C-alpha positions as CSV (number, residue, x, y, z in Angstrom):
1,X,34.9,24.7,-21.0
2,X,32.7,24.2,-18.0
3,X,33.6,25.2,-14.5
4,X,33.2,23.3,-11.2
5,X,30.1,24.2,-9.5
6,X,30.7,25.6,-5.9
7,X,28.6,23.2,-4.0
8,X,27.6,24.1,-0.5
9,X,27.9,21.3,2.0
10,X,24.8,19.1,2.7
11,X,23.8,17.7,6.1
12,X,22.8,14.2,5.0
13,X,22.3,13.1,8.6
14,X,19.4,15.6,8.8
15,X,17.9,14.3,5.5
16,X,19.1,17.3,3.5
17,X,19.1,17.1,-0.3
18,X,19.4,19.4,-3.3
19,X,16.5,20.0,-5.7
20,X,17.3,21.1,-9.2
21,X,14.9,23.9,-10.4
22,X,14.9,23.9,-14.2
23,X,13.6,27.1,-16.0
24,X,11.1,26.3,-18.7
25,X,11.3,27.6,-22.2
26,X,9.4,27.3,-25.5
27,X,12.6,27.6,-27.5
28,X,14.5,24.2,-27.8
29,X,17.6,26.1,-29.0
30,X,17.9,28.4,-26.1
31,X,20.4,27.9,-23.3
32,X,19.4,25.5,-20.5
33,X,19.3,27.4,-17.2
34,X,18.7,25.9,-13.7
35,X,19.5,26.4,-10.1
36,X,20.0,24.2,-7.0
37,X,18.2,24.6,-3.7
38,X,18.7,22.8,-0.4
39,X,15.7,21.1,1.2
40,X,15.1,18.6,4.0
41,X,13.1,15.5,3.1
42,X,10.8,16.1,6.0
43,X,9.6,19.2,4.2
44,X,7.8,17.0,1.7
45,X,8.8,19.2,-1.2
46,X,7.3,18.1,-4.5
47,X,9.8,17.0,-7.2
48,X,10.2,14.5,-10.0
49,X,13.1,12.1,-9.9
50,X,14.9,11.3,-13.1
51,X,16.1,7.7,-13.9
52,X,18.4,7.5,-16.9
53,X,21.6,6.1,-18.4
54,X,24.5,8.5,-17.8
55,X,26.1,7.5,-21.1
56,X,29.6,8.4,-22.4
57,X,31.4,11.5,-21.3
58,X,33.3,12.0,-24.6
59,X,31.1,14.8,-26.0
60,X,30.0,17.0,-23.1
61,X,27.3,19.7,-23.3
62,X,27.0,22.8,-21.1
63,X,24.2,24.3,-19.1
64,X,24.0,27.3,-16.7
65,X,23.7,26.1,-13.1
66,X,23.2,29.0,-10.7
67,X,25.0,31.2,-13.2
68,X,28.0,28.9,-13.5
69,X,28.6,27.1,-16.8
70,X,28.9,23.4,-16.0
71,X,29.3,20.4,-18.3
72,X,26.9,17.5,-18.4
73,X,26.7,14.3,-20.5
74,X,24.6,14.3,-23.7
75,X,21.9,12.0,-22.3
76,X,21.1,14.3,-19.4
77,X,21.2,17.4,-21.7
78,X,18.5,15.9,-23.9
79,X,16.4,15.0,-20.9
80,X,16.6,18.5,-19.5
81,X,15.9,20.0,-22.9
82,X,12.7,17.9,-23.2
83,X,11.6,18.4,-19.6
84,X,11.8,22.2,-19.7
85,X,9.7,22.7,-22.8
86,X,6.6,24.9,-22.3
87,X,4.6,26.9,-24.8
88,X,2.9,29.1,-22.2
89,X,4.0,30.5,-18.9
90,X,7.5,30.5,-17.5
91,X,7.7,28.0,-14.7
92,X,10.4,26.1,-12.7
93,X,10.3,22.3,-12.9
94,X,11.5,20.7,-9.7
95,X,13.8,17.7,-10.4
96,X,16.1,15.4,-8.5
97,X,18.9,14.1,-10.8
98,X,21.9,12.5,-9.2
99,X,24.6,13.9,-11.6
100,X,23.8,17.5,-10.5
101,X,22.1,17.2,-7.1
102,X,25.0,15.3,-5.6
103,X,28.6,16.6,-5.5
104,X,30.1,13.5,-7.2
105,X,33.6,14.4,-6.2
106,X,32.9,14.4,-2.5
107,X,33.0,10.8,-1.4
108,X,31.5,11.5,2.0
109,X,28.6,13.4,0.6
110,X,28.0,10.8,-2.1
111,X,27.9,8.1,0.6
112,X,25.5,10.2,2.7
113,X,23.2,10.8,-0.3
114,X,23.2,7.2,-1.4
115,X,22.0,6.3,2.1
116,X,19.0,8.7,1.5
117,X,18.1,7.1,-1.8
118,X,15.2,5.1,-0.3
119,X,13.6,8.2,1.0
120,X,14.3,10.3,-2.1
121,X,12.7,7.8,-4.6
122,X,9.8,7.0,-2.2
123,X,8.9,10.7,-1.8
124,X,9.2,11.7,-5.5
125,X,5.8,12.5,-7.0
126,X,6.9,10.5,-10.0
127,X,10.0,8.8,-11.2
128,X,10.6,9.4,-14.9
129,X,12.4,6.4,-16.6
130,X,14.1,7.9,-19.6
131,X,14.8,5.3,-22.2
132,X,16.0,7.5,-25.1
133,X,14.6,8.5,-28.5
134,X,12.1,6.7,-30.7
135,X,13.7,3.8,-32.6
136,X,13.0,0.2,-33.7
137,X,9.3,0.8,-33.8
138,X,9.3,1.6,-30.0
139,X,5.8,3.1,-30.3
140,X,4.5,-0.5,-30.8
141,X,5.7,-1.3,-27.3
142,X,3.4,1.3,-25.9
143,X,0.6,0.0,-28.1
144,X,1.2,-3.5,-26.6
145,X,1.1,-2.0,-23.1
146,X,-2.2,-0.3,-23.9
147,X,-3.7,-3.6,-25.2
148,X,-2.6,-5.4,-22.1
149,X,-3.8,-2.7,-19.6
150,X,-7.2,-2.4,-21.4
151,X,-8.2,-6.0,-20.6
152,X,-11.3,-5.9,-18.3
153,X,-10.4,-9.1,-16.4
154,X,-12.9,-11.3,-18.1
155,X,-11.9,-14.7,-19.5
156,X,-12.9,-13.6,-23.0
157,X,-10.7,-10.5,-22.8
158,X,-7.8,-12.7,-21.7
159,X,-8.3,-15.1,-24.5
160,X,-8.5,-12.2,-27.0
161,X,-5.2,-10.9,-25.8
162,X,-3.6,-14.4,-25.9
163,X,-4.9,-14.8,-29.5
164,X,-3.3,-11.5,-30.5
165,X,0.1,-12.6,-29.0
166,X,0.0,-15.7,-31.1
167,X,-1.2,-14.1,-34.3
168,X,0.8,-12.8,-37.3
169,X,-0.4,-9.3,-36.3
170,X,1.8,-9.4,-33.2
171,X,5.1,-10.2,-35.0
172,X,6.1,-6.5,-35.3
173,X,5.2,-5.9,-31.7
174,X,7.4,-8.8,-30.6
175,X,10.3,-7.4,-32.6
176,X,9.8,-4.0,-31.1
177,X,9.5,-5.3,-27.6
178,X,12.7,-7.4,-28.0
179,X,14.6,-4.2,-29.1
180,X,13.0,-2.2,-26.3
181,X,14.2,-4.6,-23.6
182,X,17.7,-4.6,-25.0
183,X,18.2,-0.9,-24.5
184,X,21.1,0.1,-22.2
185,X,18.7,1.6,-19.7
186,X,17.7,-1.9,-18.4
187,X,21.3,-2.8,-17.6
188,X,21.8,0.1,-15.2
189,X,22.4,-0.9,-11.7
190,X,20.7,2.1,-10.1
191,X,17.3,1.6,-11.8
192,X,16.8,-1.3,-9.3
193,X,15.9,1.0,-6.5
194,X,14.7,3.8,-8.7
195,X,11.8,1.7,-10.1
196,X,11.3,-0.5,-7.0
197,X,10.9,2.2,-4.4
198,X,8.6,4.6,-6.2
199,X,4.8,4.2,-6.2
200,X,4.6,5.8,-9.6
201,X,7.1,5.2,-12.4
202,X,6.5,6.5,-15.9
203,X,8.4,5.2,-18.9
204,X,9.5,7.9,-21.4
205,X,10.7,6.9,-24.9
206,X,10.8,9.8,-27.3
207,X,7.4,11.5,-26.6
208,X,5.6,8.2,-25.7
209,X,4.8,7.7,-22.0
210,X,3.7,4.5,-20.4
211,X,3.5,2.7,-17.0
212,X,6.4,0.7,-15.7
213,X,3.9,-1.2,-13.5
214,X,2.0,-2.3,-16.6
215,X,5.2,-3.4,-18.4
216,X,6.2,-5.4,-15.3
217,X,2.8,-7.1,-15.2
218,X,3.1,-7.9,-18.9
219,X,6.6,-9.4,-18.5
220,X,5.4,-11.5,-15.5
221,X,2.3,-12.6,-17.5
222,X,4.5,-13.9,-20.4
223,X,5.2,-17.3,-18.7
224,X,7.7,-19.5,-20.5
225,X,5.3,-22.5,-20.6
226,X,2.9,-20.4,-22.6
227,X,5.5,-19.9,-25.3
228,X,4.4,-23.1,-27.1
229,X,1.3,-21.2,-28.2
230,X,3.1,-18.0,-29.1
231,X,4.3,-17.0,-32.5
232,X,7.9,-17.9,-33.4
233,X,9.3,-14.4,-32.7
234,X,7.4,-14.3,-29.4
235,X,9.0,-17.6,-28.3
236,X,12.4,-16.3,-29.4
237,X,11.8,-13.2,-27.1
238,X,11.2,-15.4,-24.1
239,X,14.1,-17.7,-24.7
240,X,16.8,-15.4,-25.9
241,X,16.0,-11.8,-25.0
242,X,17.9,-9.9,-22.3
243,X,16.7,-11.1,-18.9
244,X,17.4,-7.9,-17.0
245,X,14.0,-6.2,-17.3
246,X,12.2,-9.5,-16.8
247,X,14.0,-10.2,-13.6
248,X,13.4,-6.7,-12.4
249,X,9.7,-7.1,-13.2
250,X,9.6,-10.3,-11.2
251,X,11.2,-8.6,-8.3
252,X,8.8,-5.6,-8.5
253,X,5.7,-7.7,-8.8
254,X,6.8,-10.0,-6.1
255,X,7.5,-7.2,-3.7
256,X,4.2,-5.6,-4.6
257,X,2.5,-8.9,-3.6
258,X,4.3,-8.8,-0.2
259,X,7.3,-11.0,-1.1
260,X,10.3,-10.1,1.1
261,X,13.4,-10.6,-1.1
262,X,16.7,-11.4,0.7
263,X,19.9,-9.3,0.4
264,X,21.5,-12.2,-1.5
265,X,18.6,-12.1,-4.0
266,X,19.2,-8.4,-4.7
267,X,22.9,-9.0,-5.0
268,X,22.3,-11.5,-7.8
269,X,20.1,-8.9,-9.6
270,X,22.8,-6.2,-9.2
271,X,25.5,-8.5,-10.5
272,X,23.9,-8.5,-14.0
273,X,23.9,-4.7,-14.2
274,X,26.5,-2.0,-14.9
275,X,27.8,0.7,-12.6
276,X,30.8,3.0,-12.9
277,X,32.0,2.2,-9.4
278,X,32.2,-1.6,-8.6
279,X,31.3,-0.9,-5.0
280,X,27.9,0.3,-6.2
281,X,26.9,-3.3,-6.8
282,X,26.6,-3.4,-3.0
283,X,25.7,0.2,-2.2
284,X,23.2,0.4,-5.0
285,X,20.9,-2.2,-3.5
286,X,20.8,-1.0,0.1
287,X,17.8,1.2,-0.6
288,X,15.6,-1.8,-1.3
289,X,17.0,-4.0,1.4
290,X,15.2,-3.6,4.7
291,X,17.0,-3.6,8.0
292,X,20.4,-4.0,6.5
293,X,23.4,-3.5,8.7
294,X,25.6,-2.6,5.8
295,X,26.7,1.0,5.5
296,X,27.6,3.0,2.4
297,X,31.2,3.9,2.8
298,X,33.2,5.0,-0.3
299,X,36.4,5.2,1.7
300,X,36.6,1.4,1.8
301,X,38.3,-0.5,-1.1
302,X,36.4,-2.8,-3.4
303,X,37.9,-5.9,-1.8
304,X,36.9,-4.7,1.7
305,X,33.3,-4.0,0.6
306,X,32.9,-7.3,-1.2
307,X,34.4,-9.2,1.8
308,X,32.1,-7.3,4.2
309,X,28.9,-8.2,2.3
310,X,29.7,-12.0,2.4
311,X,30.2,-11.9,6.2
312,X,27.1,-9.7,6.7
313,X,24.7,-11.7,4.6
314,X,25.7,-15.0,6.2
315,X,25.1,-13.5,9.7
316,X,21.9,-11.8,8.6
317,X,20.3,-14.7,6.6
318,X,21.7,-17.5,8.8
319,X,22.5,-19.6,5.7
320,X,25.2,-20.0,3.1
321,X,23.2,-19.0,0.0
322,X,25.6,-16.2,-0.8
323,X,28.5,-18.7,-1.2
324,X,26.8,-20.1,-4.2
325,X,27.8,-16.9,-6.0
326,X,31.4,-17.3,-5.0
327,X,34.2,-19.7,-5.9
328,X,37.1,-19.5,-8.4
329,X,34.9,-20.7,-11.4
330,X,31.9,-18.5,-10.9
331,X,33.0,-15.0,-12.1
332,X,32.9,-15.6,-15.9
333,X,36.3,-14.1,-16.3
334,X,37.9,-17.0,-18.2
335,X,40.8,-17.0,-15.7
336,X,39.7,-19.9,-13.6
337,X,42.9,-21.9,-13.4
338,X,44.9,-18.8,-13.0
339,X,42.8,-17.6,-10.2
340,X,43.2,-20.9,-8.4
341,X,46.9,-20.7,-8.8
342,X,47.0,-17.1,-7.5
343,X,45.0,-17.9,-4.4
344,X,47.0,-21.0,-3.7
345,X,50.3,-19.1,-4.2
346,X,49.3,-16.2,-2.0
347,X,48.3,-18.6,0.7
348,X,51.6,-20.4,0.6
349,X,53.5,-17.1,0.7
350,X,51.5,-15.9,3.7
351,X,52.1,-19.1,5.6
352,X,55.8,-19.1,4.9
353,X,55.9,-15.5,6.2
354,X,54.2,-16.6,9.4
355,X,56.6,-19.5,9.8
356,X,59.7,-17.3,9.4
357,X,58.3,-14.7,11.7
358,X,57.5,-17.3,14.4
359,X,61.2,-18.4,14.3
360,X,62.4,-14.8,14.3
361,X,64.1,-15.2,10.9
362,X,64.3,-12.8,8.0
363,X,62.8,-13.8,4.7
364,X,65.3,-14.6,1.9
365,X,65.4,-12.4,-1.2
366,X,62.5,-12.8,-3.5
367,X,63.1,-12.9,-7.3
368,X,61.4,-10.2,-9.4
369,X,59.1,-12.7,-11.3
370,X,57.9,-14.1,-7.9
371,X,57.3,-10.5,-6.7
372,X,55.1,-9.8,-9.7
373,X,53.1,-12.9,-9.1
374,X,52.7,-12.0,-5.4
375,X,51.5,-8.5,-6.3
376,X,48.9,-10.0,-8.7
377,X,47.8,-12.4,-6.0
378,X,47.2,-9.7,-3.4
379,X,44.7,-8.1,-5.8
380,X,42.7,-11.3,-6.1
381,X,39.7,-11.8,-3.8
382,X,39.6,-15.0,-1.7
383,X,37.5,-17.8,-3.2
384,X,34.8,-17.3,-0.5
385,X,34.2,-13.8,-1.8
386,X,33.3,-12.7,-5.4
387,X,33.5,-9.7,-7.7
388,X,29.9,-8.6,-7.9
389,X,30.8,-6.2,-10.7
390,X,31.5,-9.1,-13.1
391,X,28.2,-10.4,-14.6
392,X,27.4,-14.1,-14.1
393,X,27.0,-16.1,-17.3
394,X,23.9,-17.7,-15.9
395,X,21.9,-14.6,-15.2
396,X,19.8,-13.4,-12.3
397,X,18.7,-16.9,-11.4
398,X,22.4,-17.7,-11.3
399,X,22.4,-20.1,-8.3
400,X,20.8,-23.3,-7.1
401,X,19.4,-21.5,-4.1
402,X,19.1,-17.8,-4.8
403,X,18.3,-15.3,-7.5
404,X,14.6,-14.6,-7.0
405,X,13.5,-18.3,-6.9
406,X,10.0,-18.7,-5.5
407,X,11.1,-21.7,-3.4
408,X,14.0,-24.0,-2.7
409,X,13.5,-27.4,-1.3
410,X,17.2,-28.2,-1.0
411,X,18.3,-28.8,2.6
412,X,21.7,-30.6,2.3
413,X,22.7,-29.6,5.8
414,X,19.3,-30.1,7.3
415,X,18.2,-27.4,9.8
416,X,21.7,-26.5,10.9
417,X,23.0,-22.9,11.0
418,X,26.3,-21.7,9.7
419,X,29.3,-22.1,12.0
420,X,31.8,-19.7,10.4
421,X,34.6,-17.3,11.4
422,X,36.2,-14.7,9.2
423,X,39.9,-13.7,9.3
424,X,39.7,-11.1,6.5
425,X,43.2,-9.8,7.1
426,X,44.4,-13.2,6.2
427,X,41.8,-13.7,3.5
428,X,40.6,-16.8,5.3
429,X,37.2,-18.2,6.3
430,X,37.0,-21.0,8.9
431,X,33.8,-23.1,8.4
432,X,32.4,-26.3,9.9
433,X,31.3,-29.0,7.6
434,X,31.2,-32.6,6.5
435,X,33.4,-34.1,3.8
436,X,30.9,-36.3,1.9
437,X,32.9,-37.8,-0.9
438,X,35.6,-37.3,-3.6
439,X,35.0,-36.8,-7.3
440,X,36.1,-40.0,-9.0
441,X,35.2,-39.3,-12.7
442,X,33.8,-36.4,-14.7
443,X,32.2,-36.5,-18.2
444,X,34.2,-34.7,-20.9
445,X,31.0,-33.2,-22.3
446,X,29.5,-30.0,-20.9
447,X,25.8,-29.6,-20.5
448,X,23.5,-28.9,-22.2
449,X,25.4,-30.4,-25.2
450,X,24.7,-33.8,-23.8
451,X,25.1,-36.8,-26.2
452,X,24.6,-39.4,-23.5
453,X,28.4,-39.9,-22.9
454,X,27.6,-38.6,-19.4
455,X,25.0,-41.4,-19.1
456,X,27.5,-43.9,-20.3
457,X,30.1,-42.7,-17.8
458,X,27.6,-43.1,-14.9
459,X,26.3,-46.4,-16.0
460,X,29.7,-48.1,-16.2
461,X,30.8,-47.4,-12.6
462,X,30.4,-50.3,-10.2
463,X,29.8,-47.9,-7.3
464,X,27.0,-46.2,-9.1
465,X,25.4,-49.6,-10.1
466,X,25.5,-50.7,-6.4
467,X,23.9,-47.5,-5.2
468,X,21.1,-47.4,-7.7
469,X,20.7,-51.2,-8.2
470,X,18.8,-51.3,-11.5
471,X,18.9,-49.3,-14.7
472,X,15.4,-47.8,-14.4
473,X,16.3,-46.3,-11.0
474,X,19.6,-45.0,-12.4
475,X,17.9,-43.5,-15.4
476,X,15.4,-41.7,-13.2
477,X,18.3,-40.3,-11.1
478,X,20.2,-39.3,-14.2
479,X,17.2,-37.4,-15.5
480,X,16.8,-35.6,-12.2
481,X,20.5,-34.7,-12.3
482,X,20.0,-33.2,-15.8
483,X,17.3,-30.8,-14.6
484,X,18.9,-30.3,-11.2
485,X,16.0,-32.0,-9.5
486,X,13.6,-29.1,-9.6
487,X,11.1,-27.2,-11.7
488,X,10.9,-23.5,-12.5
489,X,9.5,-22.5,-9.1
490,X,12.3,-24.3,-7.2
491,X,10.0,-27.2,-6.1
492,X,11.0,-30.8,-6.6
493,X,10.5,-31.9,-10.2
494,X,8.0,-34.7,-10.4
495,X,7.8,-36.3,-13.8
496,X,4.3,-37.5,-14.7
497,X,5.3,-40.2,-17.3
498,X,8.4,-42.3,-16.9
499,X,7.8,-44.8,-19.7
500,X,10.9,-43.9,-21.7
501,X,13.9,-41.7,-22.0
502,X,13.3,-38.8,-24.4
503,X,15.0,-39.4,-27.8
504,X,16.7,-36.1,-27.3
505,X,16.8,-34.2,-24.0
506,X,16.2,-30.8,-25.5
507,X,13.3,-31.9,-27.6
508,X,10.0,-30.3,-26.5
509,X,7.5,-33.2,-26.7
510,X,4.1,-33.0,-28.3
511,X,1.2,-33.8,-26.1
512,X,0.5,-37.6,-26.1
513,X,4.1,-38.7,-26.8
514,X,5.4,-41.5,-24.7
515,X,7.6,-39.5,-22.4
516,X,6.9,-36.7,-20.0
517,X,4.3,-34.0,-20.6
518,X,4.9,-30.7,-22.3
519,X,4.4,-28.8,-19.1
520,X,6.7,-31.0,-17.1
521,X,9.4,-30.8,-19.7
522,X,9.1,-27.0,-20.2
523,X,9.4,-26.6,-16.5
524,X,12.5,-28.7,-16.4
525,X,14.0,-27.1,-19.5
526,X,13.5,-23.6,-18.2
527,X,15.2,-24.6,-14.9
528,X,18.1,-25.9,-16.9
529,X,18.7,-22.9,-19.2
530,X,18.6,-20.4,-16.3
531,X,21.0,-22.0,-13.9
532,X,24.6,-21.6,-12.7
533,X,25.4,-25.2,-13.6
534,X,24.1,-24.8,-17.2
535,X,27.7,-25.5,-18.4
536,X,28.5,-27.9,-15.7
537,X,29.5,-31.5,-16.2
538,X,28.1,-34.8,-15.0
539,X,30.3,-36.5,-12.4
540,X,30.6,-39.6,-10.3
541,X,31.9,-39.9,-6.7
542,X,34.0,-42.6,-5.2
543,X,30.9,-44.0,-3.4
544,X,28.6,-43.9,-6.4
545,X,26.8,-40.5,-6.1
546,X,26.1,-38.8,-9.4
547,X,25.6,-35.1,-10.0
548,X,26.5,-31.9,-11.9
549,X,29.5,-29.9,-11.0
550,X,30.7,-26.4,-11.9
551,X,33.2,-25.8,-14.7
552,X,36.8,-26.3,-13.6
553,X,36.1,-29.2,-11.2
554,X,38.7,-31.9,-11.2
555,X,39.0,-35.6,-10.3
556,X,40.1,-35.7,-6.6
557,X,38.2,-32.6,-5.6
558,X,36.2,-32.9,-2.3
559,X,32.5,-32.6,-2.0
560,X,31.5,-31.0,1.3
561,X,28.3,-30.0,3.1
562,X,28.9,-27.0,5.2
563,X,26.8,-26.4,8.3
564,X,23.9,-24.1,7.3
565,X,24.2,-24.8,3.6
566,X,21.3,-25.8,1.4
567,X,23.6,-27.3,-1.2
568,X,27.0,-29.0,-1.2
569,X,30.2,-27.4,-2.4
570,X,33.3,-28.5,-4.3
571,X,36.6,-27.5,-2.7
572,X,40.2,-28.3,-3.6
573,X,43.3,-28.4,-1.4
574,X,46.0,-25.8,-2.1
575,X,49.1,-27.6,-3.4
576,X,52.5,-27.4,-1.9
577,X,51.5,-27.0,1.8
578,X,52.7,-30.4,3.0
579,X,55.9,-29.0,4.4
580,X,53.9,-26.5,6.4
581,X,51.6,-29.1,7.9
582,X,48.4,-27.1,7.3
583,X,45.3,-27.6,5.2
584,X,43.9,-24.7,3.1
585,X,41.2,-25.1,0.5
586,X,39.9,-23.1,-2.4
587,X,36.2,-23.0,-3.0
588,X,35.4,-24.1,-6.5
589,X,31.7,-23.6,-6.4
590,X,28.2,-25.0,-5.6
591,X,27.3,-28.5,-6.8
592,X,24.2,-30.6,-7.3
593,X,24.5,-34.2,-5.9
594,X,21.7,-36.6,-6.4
595,X,20.3,-38.1,-3.1
596,X,22.0,-35.7,-0.7
597,X,20.1,-32.5,-1.4
598,X,17.4,-33.1,1.2
599,X,19.5,-33.7,4.2
600,X,20.2,-37.4,3.8
601,X,23.8,-36.9,4.7
602,X,22.8,-35.6,8.1
603,X,21.5,-39.1,8.9
604,X,24.9,-40.6,8.0
605,X,26.4,-38.1,10.5
606,X,24.0,-39.1,13.2
607,X,24.7,-42.8,12.6
608,X,28.4,-42.1,13.1
609,X,29.4,-42.9,9.5
610,X,30.7,-39.4,8.9
611,X,32.3,-36.8,11.1
612,X,32.3,-33.0,11.1
613,X,35.5,-30.9,10.8
614,X,36.6,-27.3,10.2
615,X,37.9,-26.2,6.8
616,X,40.1,-23.2,6.1
617,X,38.8,-21.6,2.9
618,X,41.1,-19.1,1.3
């Protein structure tokens, strides 16, 4: 049984950290011995930082730390065993590893050390990304990295590499790469800053060592449109493999090329990863976010941290992009209607409390079943917030406006800025906006399983016919709705051949066919399969707009454009509030509406056809 190590306090404000000194040994069966030493970051001490999966704590192993026997998880034990091996002289290997260098039971110290992560990983001589043992032909991945990095930049070398990727000889490499990218390491939240901040990251798998930078370049090189020329397994990798490492590679290469990603972009990336503490989905990205006013504070609750980040990001970015990740139907929990009911019920109870208090009256007794519902409701975040620890079904590009998109031409609210106030003690956000329309009809078929019933629904509405005037115009609008109006880079989708509807929307055309080109369709298809509205439904508004709405939308829901928003949102009035003479709304989610995504609705406002108002979102 291990003992608790008697940590001496660190002065994180002065940049003080602990370095783990590991004693080398030629005997893999000998006991692992190490010690801790305090250093200030300004001393520029040389050390190697370890990036790894903590793993399960069921079968613990022991090491001697400063003469004290302490327990560590098996993954770290294996890493230390490998790192300390030396056939010759006895040396000490200087390491920084979070599990031992931070007193994990001290919340204040943990918060202080997390605030230093940017400096720790930036100053490390090397970050060693430990992916585990050899398996699934992992050595072929490192062969693939060697083939990619050995190109000399000439066109002939590029063509030779492309030819290899499409040849039968590459099949085993693709299978190995698919398995490699599915390893648990890539789903860790903390690797985001560990591999982004360091100038040198080495991948360690078994005894093979490779460059993270080369892997990131390779993953960025494997463009989806090129998949047509790839082998079948290669195409499968690009369309079905875990997106975590590919999104991380996109972030890494983009930042290396000078791209400044927003806080909301990093949040989308963190949401797809795993962390023991839900608050780390916020705290774990602060090292890569520049000039963030957010502070690591483990004394705050999860709800407080998640609420704070929404308010902060809206203030910082001066837009509402982060709200696209929020709403009652965007957390993949499968409890959408229940969440709506909880938020609505909680709001009603709070307003009744306020009404009784204003009259100086005591509340009547509350039945036990109502008490239980109220307790559950108080644990539910408001719809304008979200649980970042719950992965989004739509991946890192899980929004119309964010998630590492190269561009976004949507400007539903024009050049306006957010007008919003937060009353977090009431779970309420007051925000200015324009009520554009009401949902009048929704297709009963979810995309992408479209069998043209959505088209039939749109084409039979008189208001739609009046707005689009002829069938050709409506078909073009419907096609744009299907691909959310944009291509893979977020720019407006321009179809090059509009002679006919495709026989089947998900059919990749051969060059020379009568509908749109391969490149155009692959752009549109990629946009479709990596989007938050991938399971959304086609809808029609009372005045004839058509669009795609998030799951859970209902006939009668309002479509609003909030000031400072790039896209519209669907909101729903809380029921049962008529007797209280107030309006409270629940945010359902972002929505794509054809013909209002580029600020057209602002012209209606200027012409006096629409008015602005304030909405209480709970």
